[in-house]
LODRENPA-757076 format. One line per 5 residues: their letters; for each residue x, y, z of N, C-alpha, C, CB. Coordinates in steps of 0.05 Angstrom, whole numbers. Glycine has a CB too. Layout:
! residues N
A	X Y Z X Y Z X Y Z X Y Z ~ ... .
! end
This chain:
! residues 301
MEKIR	37 -185 -438 28 -189 -411 45 -172 -391 30 -219 -403 ~ 32 -159 -372 46 -142 -353 62 -159 -334 26 -124 -337 ~ 84 -148 -323 101 -162 -304 86 -168 -278 126 -146 -299 ~ 85 -193 -271 73 -201 -245 94 -199 -223 61 -230 -247 ~ 87 -185 -202 105 -182 -179 90 -189 -153 117 -154 -178 .
IGFGL	104 -203 -136 92 -211 -110 108 -198 -87 93 -242 -107 ~ 93 -182 -72 104 -170 -48 92 -182 -23 99 -139 -48 ~ 100 -172 0 91 -184 25 83 -161 44 113 -201 38 ~ 62 -166 59 52 -145 77 47 -154 106 26 -134 66 ~ 49 -135 124 43 -139 152 19 -122 159 67 -131 170 .
GTNSH	1 -133 176 -24 -120 183 -21 -99 205 -44 -140 191 ~ -43 -87 212 -43 -65 231 -36 -75 260 -69 -51 231 ~ -41 -100 265 -34 -111 292 -10 -129 291 -59 -126 302 ~ 8 -125 272 31 -141 269 49 -139 294 47 -133 245 ~ 59 -162 304 77 -163 326 106 -167 317 69 -185 346 .
TNEPS	110 -164 291 137 -164 281 148 -136 284 139 -174 251 ~ 155 -129 308 161 -101 314 187 -98 331 138 -89 328 ~ 204 -118 330 230 -115 344 251 -130 327 228 -127 373 ~ 277 -124 331 297 -136 314 297 -166 311 324 -128 323 ~ 291 -180 333 291 -210 332 270 -221 313 288 -221 360 .
RLQPM	249 -206 309 228 -214 290 231 -201 262 200 -207 301 ~ 240 -176 262 243 -162 236 266 -174 220 248 -133 241 ~ 288 -180 233 311 -189 218 306 -214 201 334 -195 237 ~ 296 -236 212 291 -260 195 270 -255 173 283 -283 212 ~ 250 -237 179 230 -232 159 242 -217 135 207 -216 171 .
IDGLE	256 -195 141 267 -178 120 288 -194 104 279 -153 131 ~ 305 -208 119 326 -224 106 314 -246 88 345 -237 126 ~ 292 -258 97 279 -279 81 266 -268 56 258 -293 98 ~ 254 -245 58 242 -232 35 263 -225 14 226 -207 43 ~ 285 -214 23 307 -206 4 319 -231 -8 328 -190 19 .
ANGFD	325 -251 8 339 -275 -2 322 -291 -22 346 -293 22 ~ 295 -291 -17 278 -307 -35 270 -292 -60 253 -315 -20 ~ 275 -265 -61 268 -250 -85 241 -239 -86 272 -267 -108 ~ 228 -235 -62 202 -221 -62 206 -192 -72 189 -221 -34 ~ 186 -181 -84 188 -154 -96 189 -132 -75 165 -150 -114 .
SIWFA	173 -135 -53 170 -112 -35 159 -121 -8 151 -92 -47 ~ 162 -103 12 150 -107 38 133 -82 43 172 -111 60 ~ 109 -87 55 90 -65 60 83 -65 90 64 -68 43 ~ 86 -42 102 81 -38 131 55 -22 135 104 -25 145 ~ 36 -34 149 11 -19 155 16 4 174 -10 -39 166 .
ERVAG	-3 23 174 -1 44 194 -26 44 212 1 72 180 ~ -22 43 237 -43 46 257 -31 55 283 -59 18 261 ~ -37 79 291 -24 91 314 -29 74 339 -35 119 319 ~ -54 64 341 -61 48 365 -55 18 362 -90 52 371 ~ -44 10 339 -38 -18 335 -10 -25 343 -42 -25 306 .
ATLDP	-4 -51 343 22 -61 351 43 -57 329 21 -90 359 ~ 35 -51 305 53 -48 283 71 -23 286 38 -46 257 ~ 94 -24 275 113 -2 276 103 22 259 141 -10 267 ~ 113 46 266 109 69 248 122 62 221 122 94 260 ~ 107 67 199 118 57 173 143 71 164 97 61 152 .
IVAMT	147 97 170 172 110 162 196 97 176 171 140 169 ~ 193 91 202 214 78 217 219 50 206 207 76 247 ~ 198 35 201 201 7 191 213 7 163 173 -7 191 ~ 204 25 146 216 25 119 245 33 119 200 45 101 ~ 252 51 137 280 59 140 297 36 149 283 83 159 .
WAAAR	287 20 168 301 -4 178 305 -24 155 285 -17 201 ~ 284 -27 139 285 -46 116 305 -36 95 258 -50 104 ~ 305 -10 90 323 1 70 352 -3 78 318 31 67 ~ 358 0 103 386 -3 113 395 -32 112 388 8 141 ~ 377 -51 113 385 -79 115 385 -93 88 366 -94 133 .
TEKLK	374 -81 67 370 -95 41 383 -78 19 341 -100 36 ~ 385 -91 -5 395 -77 -28 375 -77 -51 420 -91 -37 ~ 357 -96 -52 338 -98 -75 309 -95 -67 342 -124 -89 ~ 302 -103 -43 274 -103 -34 263 -75 -34 272 -116 -6 ~ 239 -72 -47 225 -46 -46 207 -46 -21 209 -42 -72 .
FGPSV	196 -23 -15 180 -21 10 160 2 8 198 -18 34 ~ 138 -2 21 117 19 21 100 17 46 100 18 -4 ~ 85 38 52 66 38 74 39 28 62 63 66 87 ~ 24 14 79 -2 4 68 -25 8 88 1 -26 62 ~ -35 32 88 -26 56 73 -19 78 93 -48 65 53 .
MVVPG	-4 98 84 4 120 102 -19 140 102 31 133 93 ~ -26 149 126 -47 169 129 -36 197 121 -59 169 157 ~ -50 210 103 -41 237 95 -55 259 111 -47 241 65 ~ -82 258 115 -95 280 130 -83 282 159 -125 275 132 ~ -74 306 165 -61 310 191 -31 313 189 -68 288 210 .
RNPVL	-20 305 167 9 307 163 16 332 147 21 282 150 ~ 37 346 154 47 368 139 58 358 112 69 384 155 ~ 47 366 90 56 354 64 85 360 58 39 364 42 ~ 96 383 67 124 390 61 142 371 76 130 419 68 ~ 136 366 101 153 348 117 150 319 108 146 350 147 .
LAKSL	126 312 100 122 285 89 137 281 63 92 279 85 ~ 136 301 46 151 300 20 181 298 26 145 325 3 ~ 191 313 45 219 312 52 227 284 62 226 333 73 ~ 211 272 80 217 246 91 219 225 70 197 238 112 ~ 199 224 52 198 203 32 218 207 10 170 201 20 .
ASLDR	224 232 3 245 238 -16 272 229 -5 245 267 -24 ~ 276 235 20 302 227 33 305 197 34 303 238 61 ~ 283 183 40 284 154 41 288 142 14 258 143 54 ~ 276 153 -6 280 144 -33 309 148 -42 261 158 -53 ~ 321 170 -33 348 176 -40 368 156 -27 355 205 -31 .
VSGGR	365 152 -1 384 134 12 381 105 5 382 138 43 ~ 357 98 -5 352 70 -13 358 65 -42 323 63 -6 ~ 365 85 -57 370 81 -85 345 78 -102 387 57 -89 ~ 323 91 -93 299 91 -109 281 67 -104 305 92 -137 ~ 276 60 -79 260 36 -73 234 41 -58 276 16 -58 .
VLPAF	227 66 -55 202 73 -40 178 71 -58 205 101 -28 ~ 156 59 -47 131 57 -61 110 72 -44 122 27 -65 ~ 106 98 -49 87 113 -33 58 103 -37 89 143 -39 ~ 45 96 -16 16 88 -18 2 104 5 13 57 -14 ~ -19 118 -3 -32 137 16 -61 131 19 -27 165 6 .
GLGAV	-72 139 42 -100 137 47 -110 158 66 -107 109 58 ~ -136 157 71 -148 177 89 -147 170 118 -177 181 81 ~ -141 145 124 -140 136 152 -165 120 160 -137 159 170 ~ -162 104 181 -183 86 190 -207 102 201 -173 67 211 ~ -231 91 197 -255 103 209 -255 95 238 -281 92 194 .
NLGEH	-240 111 253 -235 104 281 -230 130 296 -212 84 285 ~ -245 135 318 -243 160 332 -215 164 343 -264 161 355 ~ -203 143 353 -176 145 364 -156 154 343 -168 119 376 ~ -159 143 319 -140 150 298 -145 179 289 -143 131 274 ~ -170 187 288 -177 215 280 -165 234 300 -207 219 278 .
QAFGV	-166 227 326 -155 245 346 -125 246 344 -163 235 374 ~ -112 224 337 -83 223 335 -73 242 313 -73 195 329 ~ -88 243 291 -80 260 268 -92 287 269 -86 246 242 ~ -111 292 287 -122 318 291 -140 328 269 -100 337 295 ~ -152 310 254 -169 318 232 -196 304 235 -156 311 204 .
ERKER	-217 319 234 -244 308 236 -250 291 211 -265 330 240 ~ -267 271 214 -272 253 192 -281 268 167 -293 233 200 ~ -298 287 169 -309 301 146 -288 318 132 -332 319 154 ~ -266 324 146 -244 340 134 -223 324 120 -232 357 155 ~ -224 297 124 -202 281 114 -200 282 83 -206 252 123 .
APWFN	-222 279 69 -221 278 40 -211 305 28 -248 271 28 ~ -222 328 37 -212 354 26 -182 358 32 -228 377 38 ~ -173 350 55 -145 352 62 -128 335 42 -139 343 91 ~ -137 310 39 -123 291 22 -122 302 -7 -136 264 22 ~ -144 311 -17 -146 320 -44 -128 344 -50 -175 326 -52 .
EALPL	-123 361 -30 -105 383 -34 -76 375 -30 -112 406 -15 ~ -71 358 -11 -44 351 -3 -30 333 -24 -43 336 23 ~ -45 315 -37 -32 296 -55 -19 309 -80 -53 275 -65 ~ -34 327 -94 -20 340 -116 3 358 -107 -40 358 -131 ~ 1 368 -82 22 385 -71 47 368 -66 13 398 -46 .
LRRLW	44 344 -56 67 326 -52 81 321 -78 57 299 -40 ~ 66 316 -99 77 310 -125 93 334 -136 55 303 -146 ~ 83 358 -131 97 383 -140 123 386 -124 79 407 -136 ~ 122 381 -98 145 384 -81 168 365 -89 138 380 -52 ~ 161 342 -100 181 322 -109 192 329 -136 168 295 -110 .
TEEVV	179 345 -152 187 349 -180 195 378 -186 165 340 -198 ~ 184 397 -172 189 425 -179 211 436 -161 164 442 -176 ~ 227 454 -172 249 466 -156 238 484 -134 267 482 -175 ~ 219 500 -140 207 519 -121 176 517 -123 217 548 -125 ~ 163 515 -101 134 512 -101 120 535 -87 126 485 -87 .
DHHGE	101 547 -102 83 567 -90 55 554 -91 83 594 -106 ~ 41 556 -69 14 543 -68 -3 558 -48 16 513 -59 ~ -27 565 -57 -46 579 -40 -73 565 -41 -49 609 -48 ~ -78 546 -23 -102 531 -22 -118 536 3 -96 501 -25 ~ -139 521 7 -155 525 31 -141 517 57 -181 509 28 .
RFHLE	-122 498 55 -109 487 79 -79 494 80 -113 458 80 ~ -67 497 57 -38 500 56 -31 525 40 -24 476 45 ~ -12 541 51 -2 565 38 28 564 38 -13 591 52 ~ 40 562 14 69 560 12 79 581 -8 77 532 3 ~ 102 593 -1 115 612 -19 144 605 -20 110 641 -10 .
GVRVE	154 599 -44 182 594 -47 193 570 -32 197 618 -40 ~ 177 549 -29 185 526 -14 200 506 -31 160 512 -1 ~ 222 496 -21 239 476 -35 240 451 -18 267 487 -40 ~ 240 428 -32 245 402 -19 270 390 -34 220 383 -20 ~ 292 388 -19 316 377 -30 327 357 -9 338 399 -36 .
PKPVQ	341 335 -17 345 327 -45 319 316 -57 367 307 -48 ~ 318 316 -84 295 304 -97 297 273 -96 293 313 -126 ~ 274 259 -98 275 230 -99 292 220 -123 247 218 -100 ~ 302 196 -120 315 183 -143 295 177 -165 329 156 -133 ~ 272 166 -157 251 160 -176 239 186 -187 229 142 -164 .
DPLEI	236 188 -213 225 212 -225 204 205 -245 247 229 -238 ~ 179 205 -237 169 215 -211 166 192 -191 143 230 -215 ~ 163 199 -166 153 180 -146 124 174 -152 157 190 -116 ~ 117 149 -156 90 142 -164 73 136 -140 90 119 -184 ~ 50 148 -139 32 146 -115 11 124 -120 19 173 -110 .
WLGGI	10 106 -101 -10 84 -101 -32 90 -82 4 57 -94 ~ -57 85 -91 -81 88 -75 -96 61 -74 -99 111 -86 ~ -115 59 -56 -131 35 -54 -160 41 -51 -121 18 -30 ~ -175 20 -43 -203 24 -38 -220 17 -62 -209 52 -30 ~ -245 8 -57 -263 1 -79 -290 16 -78 -268 -29 -79 .
APSEL	-293 33 -58 -317 50 -57 -317 69 -80 -319 65 -29 ~ -340 78 -89 -341 97 -112 -324 121 -108 -370 106 -116 ~ -323 132 -84 -307 156 -79 -277 149 -81 -313 168 -51 ~ -270 125 -73 -242 117 -74 -233 111 -103 -237 92 -57 ~ -250 100 -119 -244 95 -147 -241 122 -162 -266 78 -161 .
RRTGQ	-259 141 -155 -257 167 -167 -231 181 -160 -281 185 -158 ~ -223 179 -134 -198 192 -126 -174 179 -139 -196 190 -95 ~ -175 152 -142 -153 138 -155 -150 148 -184 -158 108 -155 ~ -172 150 -198 -171 159 -226 -161 188 -228 -197 157 -239 ~ -168 205 -209 -161 233 -210 -133 239 -200 -181 249 -194 .
LGDGW	-123 222 -181 -98 230 -168 -77 208 -167 -104 237 -140 ~ -84 182 -172 -66 161 -168 -49 153 -192 -80 137 -159 ~ -27 140 -186 -10 128 -207 -12 97 -207 19 136 -204 ~ -24 86 -186 -28 58 -184 -51 52 -164 -2 44 -174 ~ -61 28 -166 -85 20 -149 -79 -7 -137 -111 20 -166 .
LPSFC	-81 -8 -110 -75 -33 -95 -96 -36 -73 -46 -32 -84 ~ -120 -46 -80 -141 -49 -61 -139 -74 -43 -168 -49 -75 ~ -152 -74 -21 -155 -97 -4 -184 -105 -1 -142 -92 24 ~ -189 -128 11 -217 -137 15 -232 -137 -12 -232 -120 35 ~ -220 -148 -33 -232 -148 -59 -229 -175 -72 -220 -126 -76 .
TPDDV	-246 -179 -93 -245 -203 -108 -236 -197 -137 -273 -217 -109 ~ -229 -217 -153 -223 -211 -181 -245 -197 -196 -216 -237 -195 ~ -270 -204 -189 -293 -191 -202 -293 -161 -195 -319 -204 -194 ~ -286 -154 -171 -285 -126 -163 -264 -111 -179 -278 -124 -133 ~ -241 -124 -183 -220 -111 -199 -228 -107 -228 -194 -128 -197 .
AAAIP	-240 -127 -239 -248 -125 -267 -269 -103 -271 -260 -152 -277 ~ -287 -100 -252 -307 -79 -253 -296 -51 -248 -330 -85 -234 ~ -275 -50 -231 -265 -24 -223 -247 -10 -243 -251 -27 -197 ~ -231 -26 -257 -211 -14 -275 -224 5 -296 -195 -36 -289 ~ -245 -3 -310 -257 17 -329 -268 41 -315 -278 3 -345 .
IIDQH	-278 38 -290 -288 61 -275 -265 81 -269 -302 52 -249 ~ -243 70 -260 -219 86 -254 -210 101 -280 -196 69 -243 ~ -210 86 -302 -202 98 -328 -221 121 -335 -203 77 -350 ~ -246 117 -330 -266 138 -337 -260 164 -320 -294 129 -332 ~ -254 160 -295 -248 183 -278 -222 197 -287 -246 175 -248 .
SDEAG	-203 182 -296 -178 194 -306 -184 210 -331 -157 172 -313 ~ -201 199 -349 -208 213 -373 -222 239 -366 -226 195 -391 ~ -241 238 -348 -257 262 -340 -239 283 -327 -279 254 -322 ~ -218 274 -314 -199 293 -301 -178 304 -320 -186 280 -278 ~ -178 293 -345 -159 302 -365 -131 294 -359 -161 332 -366 .
RPRID	-127 271 -346 -100 261 -340 -97 234 -353 -95 260 -310 ~ -72 225 -357 -67 199 -369 -79 177 -352 -38 194 -373 ~ -89 156 -365 -98 132 -350 -75 119 -336 -112 112 -369 ~ -82 105 -314 -61 91 -299 -49 69 -317 -73 78 -273 ~ -23 67 -315 -8 46 -330 -21 19 -325 22 46 -322 .
RGHFG	-23 3 -346 -36 -24 -343 -21 -42 -323 -38 -37 -370 ~ 4 -36 -319 20 -53 -300 18 -43 -272 48 -53 -309 ~ 1 -23 -267 0 -12 -240 -27 -17 -227 5 18 -241 ~ -40 -39 -234 -64 -48 -220 -57 -73 -204 -88 -53 -240 ~ -66 -75 -179 -59 -98 -163 -80 -105 -143 -33 -93 -149 .
ALISY	-72 -120 -123 -91 -128 -101 -75 -140 -78 -112 -149 -112 ~ -86 -136 -54 -75 -149 -31 -90 -175 -27 -78 -131 -5 ~ -75 -197 -22 -86 -223 -19 -79 -233 9 -76 -243 -41 ~ -99 -237 26 -95 -248 53 -95 -278 52 -116 -237 73 ~ -79 -291 69 -79 -320 69 -77 -331 97 -57 -331 51 .
SRDGT	-87 -355 101 -85 -369 126 -67 -393 122 -114 -378 136 ~ -48 -397 140 -29 -419 136 -42 -446 142 -5 -415 154 ~ -63 -447 159 -74 -473 167 -104 -475 162 -69 -477 196 ~ -115 -457 146 -143 -458 140 -161 -443 160 -152 -486 138 ~ -149 -434 181 -164 -420 202 -166 -390 195 -151 -424 230 .
IPERL	-190 -379 195 -194 -351 191 -202 -338 217 -216 -346 169 ~ -185 -320 228 -191 -308 254 -219 -295 255 -170 -287 261 ~ -232 -298 278 -259 -288 281 -260 -258 276 -270 -294 309 ~ -239 -244 284 -239 -215 279 -240 -208 249 -213 -202 291 ~ -227 -225 233 -228 -220 204 -256 -227 193 -206 -236 190 .
VKLVE	-267 -249 203 -294 -256 194 -313 -233 199 -304 -282 209 ~ -312 -221 222 -329 -198 229 -323 -174 212 -326 -191 259 ~ -297 -170 207 -289 -147 190 -300 -150 162 -259 -145 189 ~ -299 -174 151 -310 -178 124 -340 -174 124 -304 -207 114 ~ -353 -184 145 -382 -180 148 -390 -151 149 -393 -194 173 .
TRRPD	-372 -135 161 -378 -106 163 -372 -91 138 -362 -94 186 ~ -348 -97 126 -340 -82 103 -351 -92 77 -310 -82 101 ~ -355 -119 75 -366 -131 51 -388 -151 58 -343 -145 35 ~ -411 -141 66 -432 -160 75 -442 -178 52 -456 -144 85 ~ -435 -172 28 -443 -189 5 -424 -212 1 -444 -172 -20 .
LRAED	-403 -214 17 -383 -235 13 -379 -251 39 -356 -223 4 ~ -367 -274 36 -358 -290 59 -328 -286 62 -364 -321 55 ~ -318 -291 86 -290 -288 91 -274 -306 72 -283 -295 120 ~ -285 -329 65 -271 -348 47 -268 -337 18 -286 -375 46 ~ -285 -317 11 -283 -304 -15 -259 -285 -16 -308 -289 -21 .
IVCTN	-249 -277 7 -228 -258 9 -201 -270 17 -235 -236 29 ~ -202 -290 35 -178 -302 46 -172 -329 33 -181 -305 77 ~ -148 -333 24 -139 -359 15 -134 -377 40 -113 -357 -3 ~ -144 -401 39 -143 -418 63 -117 -434 65 -166 -436 64 ~ -99 -431 46 -72 -443 49 -54 -429 29 -73 -474 44 .
REAIE	-28 -433 31 -9 -420 13 -13 -427 -16 20 -426 22 ~ -19 -453 -20 -21 -463 -48 -44 -450 -63 -24 -493 -47 ~ -65 -442 -48 -88 -430 -61 -82 -402 -72 -111 -428 -41 ~ -60 -390 -63 -53 -363 -72 -48 -363 -102 -28 -352 -57 ~ -35 -384 -113 -29 -385 -141 -54 -382 -158 -14 -411 -148 .
GRVKE	-75 -398 -151 -100 -396 -166 -113 -369 -164 -119 -417 -156 ~ -111 -357 -140 -123 -330 -136 -108 -309 -152 -123 -323 -106 ~ -82 -311 -152 -66 -292 -168 -74 -294 -198 -36 -297 -165 ~ -77 -318 -208 -84 -322 -236 -111 -310 -242 -83 -351 -244 ~ -130 -312 -223 -156 -300 -227 -154 -270 -228 -175 -309 -205 .
FVDAG	-138 -259 -211 -134 -230 -211 -120 -221 -237 -118 -221 -187 ~ -101 -236 -246 -87 -229 -271 -107 -228 -294 -64 -249 -277 ~ -125 -248 -295 -145 -248 -316 -163 -224 -314 -162 -274 -314 ~ -166 -213 -290 -183 -190 -286 -169 -163 -292 -193 -189 -257 ~ -142 -165 -296 -127 -141 -303 -107 -132 -283 -146 -119 -307 .
ASKFV	-102 -146 -261 -82 -139 -241 -56 -153 -246 -93 -145 -213 ~ -34 -142 -236 -8 -155 -239 10 -151 -216 5 -146 -265 ~ 3 -134 -197 20 -129 -173 5 -138 -148 28 -99 -172 ~ 18 -154 -132 4 -167 -109 20 -164 -83 -1 -196 -115 ~ 5 -162 -62 17 -162 -35 2 -184 -20 14 -134 -20 .
VMPMI	17 -205 -12 5 -227 4 10 -221 33 16 -255 -5 ~ -9 -228 50 -7 -222 78 -18 -244 95 -21 -195 85 ~ -3 -255 114 -13 -276 131 -33 -265 152 10 -291 145 ~ -54 -280 157 -73 -273 177 -62 -277 205 -99 -288 174 ~ -45 -297 208 -32 -302 234 -2 -305 227 -43 -328 248 .
EPDDW	14 -289 240 43 -289 234 56 -313 246 56 -263 245 ~ 76 -324 231 89 -349 240 109 -345 262 102 -363 216 ~ 116 -366 276 138 -365 295 165 -365 281 136 -388 315 ~ 166 -379 259 191 -383 243 188 -369 216 198 -413 240 ~ 199 -345 214 197 -330 189 212 -343 166 206 -302 193 .
HAELD	235 -354 172 251 -366 150 235 -389 136 278 -377 161 ~ 224 -407 152 209 -429 141 184 -419 126 201 -449 163 ~ 170 -400 138 146 -390 125 152 -377 98 132 -370 144 ~ 172 -360 97 178 -346 72 190 -365 51 197 -323 77 ~ 205 -385 59 215 -404 40 192 -419 27 234 -424 54 .
QLAEA	172 -427 43 149 -442 33 131 -424 16 133 -454 55 ~ 128 -399 25 111 -380 10 124 -374 -17 107 -354 26 ~ 150 -371 -17 165 -366 -42 161 -389 -62 194 -361 -37 ~ 163 -413 -52 159 -437 -69 131 -437 -81 165 -462 -54 ~ 112 -428 -66 84 -429 -75 77 -406 -94 65 -429 -51 .
TLHLH	92 -384 -93 83 -361 -108 103 -349 -128 76 -340 -89 ~ 129 -349 -122 147 -333 -137 153 -343 -165 173 -330 -123 ~ 145 -368 -171 148 -378 -199 128 -363 -217 142 -408 -200 ~ 110 -348 -205 91 -332 -221 103 -307 -233 66 -325 -205 ~ 126 -298 -221 140 -275 -233 147 -280 -262 166 -269 -216 .
N	145 -260 -278 152 -263 -307 169 -240 -316 127 -265 -324 .
! end
């Protein structure tokens, strides 16, 4: 059986964005033994920039891993992004979990990154293999449609060799990209049935691309939960838009205790890495994380 690990995530509108809120959350995650913290990226949202937030977490902790959920690649210079994440992995002792995406389907976000929607996938598909080369090769030469590099070096190299790239999404194009380019898969807005159906599809795309299949321990899922059974109307509408075949209750656990059953269902479907995320953030992070740890961390093996 693959190792089950439980991480914690903040959403795109998280208001945990100042020291008085960050400190008890990060300290509680580290003290309780959660595996990781994941910071969403949304330029127009209240959430912090993920590089800044991960750096803050790295400086305050010794064991907690951290990742962006997910960091937008189209619009970013891959050399500078490779340098930032390699540096962060170095100063944290190898605790970075790179997770990348194309960015929200939102005009404001597209303008912020300067990439038209139709250009996002080609940019991503060229940049991702380039990031991996910059982390592992001493000198990189690359001549593609968007990037031209001659004799480029990124030093220091990451502690992790290699830095493993996590992707998400359950659309056919996203499953194909995961199989072709990813080292791990961590989707959101999904059910155990979705995961069970997607894993062989991802494997097939890996086979067709002539690359190794994703490690069996690198499939996971994001699990949203409500502390009091209330599902925010914005989330209900989001589920209706993104997954019209499902109800919000199919995606969101309506209390902490329900997370255990959902995790077991996902494990049966082939997943073992999880990020739990509250729909409404608590006033008291210490109490919330203590109770969440009691409800979930006994599942670690």
